[in-house]
N, CA and C of each residue as an Amber inpcrd file, in Angstrom:
protein
   240
   0.8420000  -1.1640000   0.0000000   0.0000000   0.0000000   0.0000000
   0.8970000   1.2390000   0.0000000   0.5670000   2.1680000  -0.8570000
   1.3540000   3.3910000  -0.9680000   0.4640000   4.6010000  -0.7840000
   1.0980000   5.7540000  -0.5980000   0.3560000   6.9920000  -0.4070000
  -0.3670000   7.3970000  -1.6750000  -1.5110000   7.9950000  -1.4880000
  -2.3100000   8.4970000  -2.5910000  -1.5670000   9.6520000  -3.2660000
  -1.8220000   9.8940000  -4.5130000  -1.1870000  10.9760000  -5.2660000
  -2.1940000  12.0930000  -5.4990000  -1.7100000  13.3140000  -5.5230000
  -2.5480000  14.4890000  -5.7510000  -2.0940000  15.1450000  -7.0580000
  -3.0340000  15.3310000  -8.0120000  -2.6430000  15.9280000  -9.2890000
  -2.6770000  17.4560000  -9.2140000  -2.4030000  18.1310000 -10.3150000
  -2.2970000  19.5930000 -10.3290000  -3.6320000  20.2790000 -10.0450000
  -4.7490000  19.5830000 -10.2570000  -6.0730000  20.1390000  -9.9600000
  -6.4640000  19.9600000  -8.4980000  -5.6730000  19.2200000  -7.7520000
  -5.9740000  18.9360000  -6.3570000  -6.8250000  17.6920000  -6.1680000
  -7.0480000  16.9340000  -7.2320000  -7.8430000  15.7110000  -7.1630000
  -6.9610000  14.5320000  -6.7690000  -7.4790000  13.6380000  -5.9290000
  -6.6970000  12.4380000  -5.5840000  -6.6710000  11.4480000  -6.7380000
  -5.5300000  10.8040000  -6.9260000  -5.3600000   9.7880000  -7.9640000
  -4.7040000   8.5600000  -7.3550000  -4.9900000   7.4120000  -7.9380000
  -4.3920000   6.1550000  -7.4900000  -2.8990000   6.1570000  -7.8170000
  -2.0860000   5.6620000  -6.8940000  -0.6320000   5.6110000  -7.1300000
  -0.2870000   4.6180000  -8.2140000  -1.0890000   3.5840000  -8.4120000
  -0.7580000   2.5160000  -9.3430000  -1.2290000   2.8140000 -10.7640000
  -2.4820000   3.2220000 -10.9310000  -3.0300000   3.3640000 -12.2810000
  -3.4050000   4.7970000 -12.6430000  -3.5120000   5.7010000 -11.6870000
  -3.8630000   7.0830000 -11.9700000  -5.3480000   7.3560000 -12.0260000
  -6.1710000   6.3920000 -11.6750000  -7.6170000   6.5530000 -11.7080000
  -8.0700000   7.5190000 -10.6160000  -9.2260000   8.1420000 -10.8340000
  -9.7930000   9.0540000  -9.8370000 -10.9700000   8.4380000  -9.0900000
 -11.3580000   7.2090000  -9.4390000 -12.4960000   6.5530000  -8.8040000
 -12.0690000   5.7340000  -7.6020000 -12.6380000   6.0500000  -6.4210000
 -12.2800000   5.3700000  -5.1800000 -13.5200000   4.9760000  -4.3940000
 -13.3710000   3.9500000  -3.5820000 -14.3530000   3.6090000  -2.5640000
 -13.5930000   3.4900000  -1.2500000 -14.2590000   3.8200000  -0.1570000
 -13.6270000   3.7130000   1.1560000 -13.8640000   2.3120000   1.6970000
 -12.7900000   1.6130000   2.0320000 -12.8900000   0.2550000   2.5660000
 -11.8130000   0.0400000   3.6140000 -12.0720000  -0.9370000   4.4550000
 -11.0500000  -1.3800000   5.3980000 -10.3500000  -2.5830000   4.7850000
  -9.0600000  -2.6950000   5.0190000  -8.2980000  -3.7950000   4.4360000
  -8.6400000  -5.1080000   5.1350000  -8.4360000  -6.2000000   4.4340000
  -8.6780000  -7.5170000   5.0220000  -7.7380000  -7.7800000   6.1880000
  -6.5400000  -7.2230000   6.1170000  -5.5730000  -7.4010000   7.1990000
  -6.1100000  -6.8230000   8.5080000  -6.7030000  -5.6230000   8.4580000
  -7.2240000  -5.0370000   9.6890000  -8.4130000  -5.8360000  10.2010000
  -9.2270000  -6.3810000   9.3040000 -10.3670000  -7.1820000   9.7400000
  -9.9190000  -8.4880000  10.3760000  -8.8840000  -9.1210000   9.8100000
  -8.4240000 -10.4070000  10.3170000  -7.7170000 -10.2830000  11.6630000
  -6.8590000  -9.2780000  11.8170000  -6.0800000  -9.1370000  13.0420000
  -6.8850000  -8.5400000  14.1910000  -7.7370000  -7.5970000  13.8880000
  -8.4160000  -6.8640000  14.9530000  -9.8360000  -7.3750000  15.1870000
 -10.4480000  -7.9570000  14.1860000 -11.8110000  -8.4650000  14.3200000
 -12.8100000  -7.3290000  14.3780000 -13.6780000  -7.3500000  15.3860000
 -14.7160000  -6.3290000  15.5170000 -14.0940000  -4.9500000  15.7640000
 -12.9280000  -4.9220000  16.3730000 -12.2400000  -3.6510000  16.6160000
 -11.8100000  -2.9550000  15.3360000 -11.8980000  -3.6470000  14.2050000
 -11.5320000  -3.0490000  12.9130000 -12.4650000  -1.8960000  12.5620000
 -13.6370000  -1.8710000  13.1620000 -14.5600000  -0.7710000  12.9050000
 -13.9950000   0.5610000  13.3750000 -13.0140000   0.5220000  14.2640000
 -12.3990000   1.7400000  14.7830000 -11.2020000   2.1870000  13.9460000
 -10.7280000   1.3380000  13.0370000  -9.5610000   1.6900000  12.2290000
  -9.9580000   2.6310000  11.0910000  -8.9680000   3.3350000  10.5770000
  -9.1930000   4.2840000   9.4910000  -9.4070000   3.5330000   8.1880000
 -10.3810000   3.9740000   7.4070000 -10.6240000   3.3530000   6.1140000
  -9.5630000   3.7970000   5.1180000  -9.2680000   2.9270000   4.1810000
  -8.3300000   3.2300000   3.1040000  -9.1400000   3.4790000   1.8450000
  -8.5300000   4.1360000   0.8790000  -9.1870000   4.3930000  -0.3910000
  -8.8180000   3.2640000  -1.3490000  -9.8090000   2.4960000  -1.8070000
  -9.5680000   1.3910000  -2.7310000  -9.9130000   1.8610000  -4.1390000
  -8.9640000   1.7050000  -5.0470000  -9.1440000   2.1150000  -6.4330000
 -10.1580000   1.1970000  -7.1050000 -11.1060000   1.7800000  -7.8340000
 -12.1140000   0.9770000  -8.5150000 -11.5870000   0.3590000  -9.7960000
 -10.5210000   0.9110000 -10.3610000  -9.9860000   0.3880000 -11.6140000
  -9.0210000  -0.7780000 -11.3910000  -8.0180000  -0.5900000 -10.5320000
  -7.0000000  -1.6350000 -10.3680000  -7.1270000  -2.4100000  -9.0530000
  -7.9170000  -1.9250000  -8.0920000  -8.1370000  -2.6460000  -6.8440000
  -7.0810000  -2.4260000  -5.7820000  -6.1060000  -1.5430000  -6.0070000
  -5.0570000  -1.2640000  -5.0260000  -5.5810000  -0.3290000  -3.9360000
  -5.0600000  -0.5170000  -2.7160000  -5.4010000   0.3730000  -1.6110000
  -4.4400000   1.5550000  -1.5910000  -4.9570000   2.7440000  -1.3150000
  -4.1750000   3.9690000  -1.2480000  -4.2830000   4.5320000   0.1550000
  -3.1460000   4.8090000   0.7910000  -3.1230000   5.4020000   2.1170000
  -3.3280000   6.9040000   1.9640000  -4.1890000   7.4720000   2.7690000
  -4.5220000   8.8840000   2.6290000  -3.7030000   9.7910000   3.5310000
  -2.6820000   9.2860000   4.1690000  -1.8820000  10.0800000   5.0990000
  -1.2050000  11.2780000   4.4750000  -0.1500000  11.0700000   3.7460000
   0.6030000  12.1580000   3.1220000   0.5060000  12.0180000   1.6110000
  -0.3220000  12.8470000   0.9930000  -0.4770000  12.7950000  -0.4530000
   0.7550000  13.3510000  -1.1540000   1.2890000  12.5990000  -2.0910000
   2.4470000  13.0460000  -2.8590000   1.9710000  13.5770000  -4.2010000
   2.8240000  14.3200000  -4.8870000   2.4460000  14.8500000  -6.1950000
   2.3730000  13.7240000  -7.2120000   1.4420000  13.8540000  -8.1420000
   1.2220000  12.8090000  -9.1400000   2.0540000  13.0940000 -10.3670000
   2.9120000  12.1560000 -10.7320000   3.7610000  12.3150000 -11.9140000
   3.5440000  11.1740000 -12.8940000   2.3810000  10.5700000 -12.8360000
   2.0520000   9.4480000 -13.7020000   1.8850000   8.1880000 -12.8950000
   1.2170000   7.1970000 -13.4520000   0.9900000   5.9500000 -12.7340000
   2.2760000   5.1550000 -12.5160000   2.3270000   4.4110000 -11.4370000
   3.5150000   3.6250000 -11.1120000   3.5060000   2.2550000 -11.7730000
   2.3190000   1.7010000 -12.0140000   2.2250000   0.3880000 -12.6360000
   2.6830000   0.4350000 -14.0900000   3.5080000  -0.5300000 -14.4940000
   4.0820000  -0.5300000 -15.8450000   2.9920000  -0.5500000 -16.9180000
   1.9800000  -1.3780000 -16.7370000   0.9030000  -1.4910000 -17.7070000
   0.1790000  -0.1500000 -17.8770000  -0.0890000   0.5160000 -16.7760000
  -0.8070000   1.7850000 -16.8160000   0.0870000   2.9270000 -17.2820000
   1.3850000   2.8730000 -16.9240000   2.3090000   3.9230000 -17.3510000
   2.4860000   3.9140000 -18.8700000   2.5810000   2.7280000 -19.4850000
   2.7110000   2.6480000 -20.9390000   1.4880000   3.2410000 -21.6270000
   0.2990000   2.9510000 -21.1260000  -0.9270000   3.5080000 -21.7050000
  -0.9740000   5.0230000 -21.5120000  -0.5360000   5.4980000 -20.3470000
  -0.5560000   6.9290000 -20.0590000   0.4350000   7.6780000 -20.9490000
   1.6310000   7.1150000 -21.1510000   2.6260000   7.7390000 -22.0450000
   2.1270000   7.7850000 -23.4790000   1.4700000   6.7240000 -23.9390000
   0.9320000   6.7020000 -25.2970000  -0.1750000   7.7400000 -25.4660000
  -1.0060000   7.8720000 -24.4550000  -2.0870000   8.8580000 -24.4940000
  -1.5440000  10.2820000 -24.4850000  -0.5400000  10.4980000 -23.6730000
   0.0680000  11.8250000 -23.5590000   0.8130000  12.2080000 -24.8390000
   1.4330000  11.2560000 -25.5020000   2.1980000  11.5220000 -26.7310000
   1.2930000  11.7460000 -27.9420000   0.1310000  11.1180000 -27.9330000
  -0.7180000  11.1640000 -29.1130000  -1.8850000  12.0080000 -28.9170000
């Protein structure tokens, strides 16, 4: 899990694919280790496109997706 990225418009983006669609969920790890106490833990932002969890603590600047598959598509889109 990595920190969420913030683009130039101030919108949050997924660190892996660059998507802007998120749902708030708790990770399976927090549910398994803590059980019912997981309801007290902070929710993470789960990307709807790639399914990766994004930590909302310290948002870093977005310079493109980190995933190789998504970065190649983003570079092709940006070039053309």
